[in-house]
C-alpha positions in Angstrom: 47.3 100.6 69.5 43.9 101.9 68.8 45.0 103.1 65.3 46.5 99.7 64.5 43.3 97.8 65.4 41.3 100.3 63.3 43.4 99.6 60.3 43.0 95.9 60.7 39.1 96.1 60.7 38.7 94.6 57.2 35.5 93.2 55.8 36.4 89.9 54.1 33.0 89.3 52.7 31.5 87.2 55.5 27.8 87.0 55.6 25.8 89.0 58.1 25.3 86.1 60.4 29.1 85.7 60.8 29.2 82.1 59.6 32.9 82.4 58.5 35.7 83.6 60.9 39.2 83.5 59.2 41.0 83.7 62.6 39.1 81.0 64.3 40.9 77.8 65.4 40.1 74.5 63.7 38.2 73.2 66.7 36.1 76.4 66.8 35.3 76.0 63.1 34.3 72.4 63.5 32.0 73.2 66.4 30.4 76.4 64.8 29.8 74.8 61.3 26.4 73.2 61.1 26.5 69.5 60.0 25.9 68.7 56.3 22.9 66.7 55.5 23.5 62.9 54.9 24.1 61.9 51.3 20.9 60.6 49.5 21.1 56.8 49.1 20.3 55.6 45.5 17.0 53.7 45.1 17.4 49.9 44.9 15.4 49.6 41.7 17.6 51.9 39.7 20.6 49.6 39.4 18.3 46.7 38.6 16.7 48.6 35.8 20.0 49.6 34.4 21.2 45.9 34.5 18.1 44.7 32.6 18.5 47.3 30.0 22.1 46.3 29.6 21.1 42.6 29.3 18.5 43.2 26.6 21.0 45.2 24.7 23.5 42.3 24.8 24.5 41.8 21.1 25.8 38.2 21.7 22.5 37.1 23.3 20.5 38.7 20.6 22.5 37.0 17.9 22.0 33.6 19.6 18.3 34.1 19.8 18.2 35.2 16.1 20.2 32.1 15.1 17.9 29.7 17.0 14.8 31.3 15.4 16.3 31.1 12.0 17.3 27.5 12.5 13.9 26.6 13.8 12.2 28.4 10.8 14.5 26.5 8.4 13.6 23.2 10.0 10.0 24.1 10.0 10.1 24.8 6.2 11.9 21.4 5.6 9.4 19.5 7.7 6.5 20.9 5.6 7.8 18.9 2.6 8.1 15.6 4.5 5.1 13.2 4.3 3.4 12.2 7.5 3.8 8.6 8.6 1.1 6.0 9.6 2.1 4.1 12.7 0.1 1.3 14.2 0.7 -2.1 15.7 4.4 -2.0 14.8 3.7 -0.9 11.2 5.3 2.3 9.9 4.6 3.6 6.4 4.7 7.0 4.7 1.3 8.4 3.8 1.6 9.4 0.1 -1.9 10.9 -0.1 -2.2 13.3 2.8 -5.2 15.0 1.3 -7.4 12.1 2.5 -9.2 12.3 5.8 -8.3 10.3 8.9 -11.4 8.2 8.4 -10.5 7.5 4.8 -7.1 6.3 6.0 -8.8 4.1 8.5 -10.9 2.4 5.8 -7.7 1.9 3.7 -5.8 0.3 6.5 -8.7 -1.9 7.6 -7.7 -4.3 4.9 -4.5 -5.1 6.9 -5.9 -4.4 10.3 -9.5 -5.6 10.6 -9.9 -4.1 14.0 -10.0 -0.7 12.3 -13.2 -1.5 10.4 -15.4 0.0 13.1 -14.9 3.7 12.9 -16.7 4.4 16.1 -14.1 2.5 18.1 -11.1 4.2 16.4 -9.6 7.5 17.6 -6.7 9.4 16.1 -3.7 11.2 17.5 -1.1 13.3 15.7 2.4 13.3 17.4 4.8 15.8 16.0 8.0 16.3 18.0 6.9 17.3 21.4 3.4 18.3 20.1 0.5 15.9 20.5 -3.0 16.6 19.2 -6.2 14.6 19.3 -8.2 14.6 16.0 -11.7 15.8 17.0 -13.4 15.1 13.6 -11.7 12.2 11.8 -14.3 12.3 9.0 -14.1 16.0 8.3 -10.4 16.6 8.9 -7.7 16.0 6.3 -4.3 14.7 7.4 -2.6 17.5 5.4 -4.7 20.2 7.2 -3.9 18.9 10.6 -0.2 18.6 9.8 -0.1 22.1 8.4 -1.9 23.6 11.4 0.7 22.2 13.8 3.7 23.3 11.6 2.5 26.9 11.3 1.8 27.3 15.0 4.0 29.3 17.4 3.9 26.4 19.8 5.6 24.1 17.2 8.2 26.7 16.3 9.1 27.3 20.0 9.4 23.5 20.5 11.8 23.3 17.6 14.0 25.9 19.1 14.4 23.9 22.3 14.5 20.4 20.7 17.7 18.5 20.0 16.0 16.7 17.1 15.3 19.4 14.5 13.8 16.9 12.1 10.9 15.1 13.9 8.4 12.8 12.1 4.7 13.7 12.0 3.2 10.4 13.3 -0.4 9.6 12.5 -1.6 7.1 15.1 -4.9 5.3 15.4 -6.1 3.8 18.6 -8.7 1.1 19.0 -10.6 0.6 22.3 -9.4 -2.3 24.3 -7.0 -3.7 21.7 -3.3 -3.5 21.1 -0.9 -5.1 18.7 2.8 -5.8 18.4 5.6 -3.3 18.4 7.9 -4.4 15.7 9.8 -2.0 13.5 8.6 -3.1 10.0 5.3 -3.5 8.1 4.6 -6.3 5.6 6.1 -8.2 2.8 6.0 -11.2 0.5 8.6 -13.9 0.9 9.4 -17.2 -0.9 10.1 -19.1 2.4 9.5 -18.9 6.1 13.2 -18.3 7.0 13.3 -15.0 5.0 9.9 -13.9 6.5 11.1 -14.5 10.1 14.5 -12.8 9.6 12.8 -9.7 8.0 11.0 -8.8 11.2 7.9 -7.8 9.3 4.7 -7.5 11.3 2.7 -9.1 8.4 4.2 -11.6 6.0 2.8 -13.7 3.1 4.5 -16.9 2.2 3.6 -19.5 -0.4 3.7 -23.1 1.0 4.3 -26.6 -0.4 0.6 -27.3 -0.2 0.0 -24.7 -2.9 -1.6 -22.2 -0.5 -0.4 -18.7 0.5 -0.2 -18.2 4.2 -0.4 -14.9 6.2 1.9 -14.6 9.2 1.5 -11.9 11.8 4.0 -11.3 14.6 3.0 -9.7 17.9 4.5 -9.6 21.4 2.4 -12.6 22.4 3.4 -14.8 19.5 3.3 -15.6 15.8 0.0 -16.3 14.1 -0.3 -18.2 10.8 -3.4 -18.8 8.7 -4.2 -19.4 5.0 -4.4 -15.9 3.4 -8.0 -15.0 2.6 -6.9 -12.0 0.6 -3.5 -10.4 0.0 -3.4 -7.0 -1.7 0.4 -7.2 -1.9 0.1 -10.0 -4.5 -1.2 -9.7 -8.0 -4.7 -10.9 -9.0 -4.0 -14.2 -10.7 -6.5 -16.6 -12.1 -6.0 -20.1 -13.4 -6.3 -20.4 -17.2 -4.5 -20.7 -20.5 -3.4 -17.8 -22.7 -2.6 -19.2 -26.1 0.2 -17.9 -28.3 -0.8 -20.0 -31.4 -4.0 -19.8 -33.5 -7.2 -21.7 -32.9 -7.2 -25.3 -34.2 -9.2 -25.2 -37.4 -12.8 -26.6 -37.2 -12.3 -28.7 -40.3 -9.4 -30.5 -38.5 -11.8 -31.2 -35.6 -14.4 -32.7 -38.0 -11.8 -35.1 -39.4 -10.8 -36.2 -35.9 -14.4 -36.9 -34.9 -15.0 -38.9 -38.1 -11.8 -40.9 -37.4 -13.1 -41.7 -33.9 -16.6 -42.6 -35.2 -15.0 -45.1 -37.6 -13.9 -47.2 -34.6 -17.4 -46.9 -33.1 -18.8 -48.4 -36.3 -16.8 -51.6 -35.9 -19.2 -52.7 -33.3 -16.8 -53.0 -30.4 -16.6 -49.2 -29.7 -12.8 -49.0 -29.5 -11.1 -45.9 -28.2 -8.4 -44.1 -30.3 -5.9 -41.3 -30.0 -4.4 -38.5 -32.2 -1.8 -35.9 -31.5 -1.8 -32.3 -32.8 1.5 -30.7 -33.6 2.6 -27.2 -34.7 5.2 -26.9 -37.4 7.6 -24.0 -36.7 9.1 -24.1 -40.1 5.9 -24.2 -42.1 3.6 -22.5 -39.5 0.4 -24.5 -39.0 -1.2 -27.4 -37.2 -1.2 -31.0 -38.4 -2.6 -34.3 -37.1 -0.3 -37.2 -36.2 -1.7 -40.7 -35.5 0.9 -42.5 -33.5 1.2 -46.3 -33.3 -1.3 -47.5 -30.7 -3.0 -50.5 -29.1 -6.6 -49.8 -28.2 -9.6 -51.3 -26.4 -13.0 -50.1 -25.4 -11.5 -48.5 -22.2 -7.8 -47.8 -23.0 -5.2 -46.6 -25.4 -1.5 -47.4 -25.3 0.5 -45.3 -27.8 4.0 -44.3 -28.6 5.2 -40.8 -29.5 6.4 -40.6 -33.1 10.2 -40.4 -33.1 10.4 -38.5 -36.4 8.8 -35.4 -34.9 11.7 -33.6 -33.3 11.3 -30.9 -30.7 13.5 -28.5 -32.6 10.9 -28.1 -35.3 7.6 -29.5 -34.0 5.6 -28.5 -30.9 3.5 -31.2 -29.4 0.4 -29.1 -28.8 -2.5 -31.4 -27.8 -3.5 -35.0 -27.2 -7.0 -36.0 -28.2 -8.6 -39.4 -27.4 -12.1 -40.8 -27.6 -14.5 -42.2 -25.1 -16.7 -43.9 -27.7 -20.3 -43.9 -26.4 -19.3 -42.9 -22.9 -19.5 -39.3 -21.7 -16.4 -37.1 -22.1 -14.5 -37.1 -18.8 -10.9 -37.5 -17.7 -10.3 -40.7 -15.9 -7.7 -41.5 -13.2 -5.7 -43.3 -15.9 -5.7 -40.0 -17.9 -4.5 -38.2 -14.8 -1.6 -40.6 -14.5 -0.6 -40.4 -18.2 -1.3 -36.7 -19.0 1.5 -35.2 -16.9 3.4 -33.2 -19.5 2.6 -29.5 -19.7 0.3 -29.2 -22.7 -3.4 -29.4 -23.8 -5.6 -32.5 -23.6 -9.1 -33.2 -25.0 -11.4 -36.1 -24.7 -14.4 -36.6 -27.0 -17.3 -38.8 -25.8 -20.9 -39.6 -26.7 -19.8 -40.2 -30.3 -23.0 -42.2 -30.9 -25.0 -38.9 -30.6 -25.5 -36.4 -33.3 -23.5 -33.9 -31.3 -20.6 -35.4 -29.3 -19.5 -34.3 -25.9 -16.1 -32.5 -25.7 -14.0 -31.7 -22.7 -10.6 -29.8 -22.7 -8.1 -29.2 -20.0 -4.4 -28.5 -19.6 -1.7 -29.9 -17.4 0.6 -27.4 -15.7 3.4 -29.7 -14.3 0.8 -32.3 -13.3 -1.8 -29.9 -12.0 -4.9 -30.0 -14.2 -7.4 -27.2 -15.1 -10.4 -27.5 -17.4 -11.1 -24.8 -20.0 -13.8 -24.2 -22.6 -13.0 -26.0 -25.9 -13.8 -22.8 -27.7 -10.6 -21.3 -26.2 -8.5 -23.5 -28.4 -10.9 -24.7 -31.2 -12.5 -22.7 -34.0 -16.2 -22.1 -33.6 -18.5 -24.2 -35.8 -20.2 -21.5 -37.7 -21.8 -21.2 -41.1 -23.8 -18.5 -42.9 -27.6 -18.3 -43.3 -29.9 -16.0 -45.3 -30.3 -12.7 -43.3 -33.9 -12.5 -44.5 -34.8 -15.3 -42.0 -34.4 -12.8 -39.2 -37.3 -10.6 -40.5 -39.9 -13.2 -39.4 -38.5 -13.4 -35.8 -39.6 -10.9 -33.1 -39.2 -10.7 -29.3 -41.6 -9.9 -26.6 -40.2 -7.9 -23.7 -41.7 -10.2 -21.0 -43.0 -13.8 -21.0 -46.8 -13.8 -21.3 -47.1 -10.5 -23.1 -49.7 -10.3 -25.9 -46.9 -9.4 -28.4 -48.4 -6.0 -29.1 -44.9 -4.4 -28.5 -42.8 -7.0 -30.3 -39.3 -6.1 -31.3 -37.5 -7.2 -34.4 -34.6 -9.7 -34.0 -31.4 -7.9 -33.3 -33.2 -4.9 -31.7 -32.3 -3.9 -28.2 -34.9 -4.7 -25.5 
């Protein structure tokens, strides 16, 4: 027995402290084995950091951000080419010259909106999408500079990314202290009748009326205002007058007419008389026609010559005399001279130089003009040597020591 136990005394490599016994029961092993230390719990922040890193590296999200930035930059570039828009009192108009300052725009628009005339009472705001900026120096800031500063800002680019409207309008808006106007969607226009002006919805309209005046109509939320137009920049500058297409009536022809009228002055009863001047289209030139007439000292009744057809001859002017009376157009003349052509009256025929008045009828509306506009000037030559004995003094009362020769510039 002893030999057998000795043979079985084998060293299996256990540690000196006898931590391992190959013949021990399971319960004994469990009791003798020291407990393992608890597993180390991961720190809470590590999974979060890993998640963030994974999110930032998400290729889909990065592509979306890049696409939004690219779209915003494209819209930004397109907007730079669009003109800003003036908006005030319902008026909306593109500003063609954005190089002007805000104050220069105020002066320009004051023609249509008199309340803008006082620059101290006017302030300016630029509204561009979701961006709104107050103009601190209207006199020193150009519209283009303000628009460009907004467009190139990060704030504007970010707002374009988020905005549904990628094509906003740059609105230039003045504001006047204690005043407001209408909020219609149009600006101004010129119309031939009131119905068209009303239907148009224009804030400011100009309409010619039956009384011959042009009226300015302004629509606001409180009503429609109508007054005679003092000035309308939308209309052309037109002045009453006559622009002839035929030559001047020869002075010699005028002398003959005056002599003819003076003949009836010499009869002692100072009768009036009338002549008509025609233009021959086939043989270009003026000629005088004396129609059949019954005359008195204060009237002329005549008939148009039937043999002068309109196809060839143009009835250019009627000329009648007022004998020794002054040249003026009477109420009878106003009644008879309705056709659209020229009319002349010659008076004071008893004087060395008679009195001459000329006018035209435009559909029954009369307008006087200078006779020199239709008659040749009465001029003749004289010896130029006469001018050598004529000199000018620069001021009345001078002693003449600094006289100038005739024709010299003072």
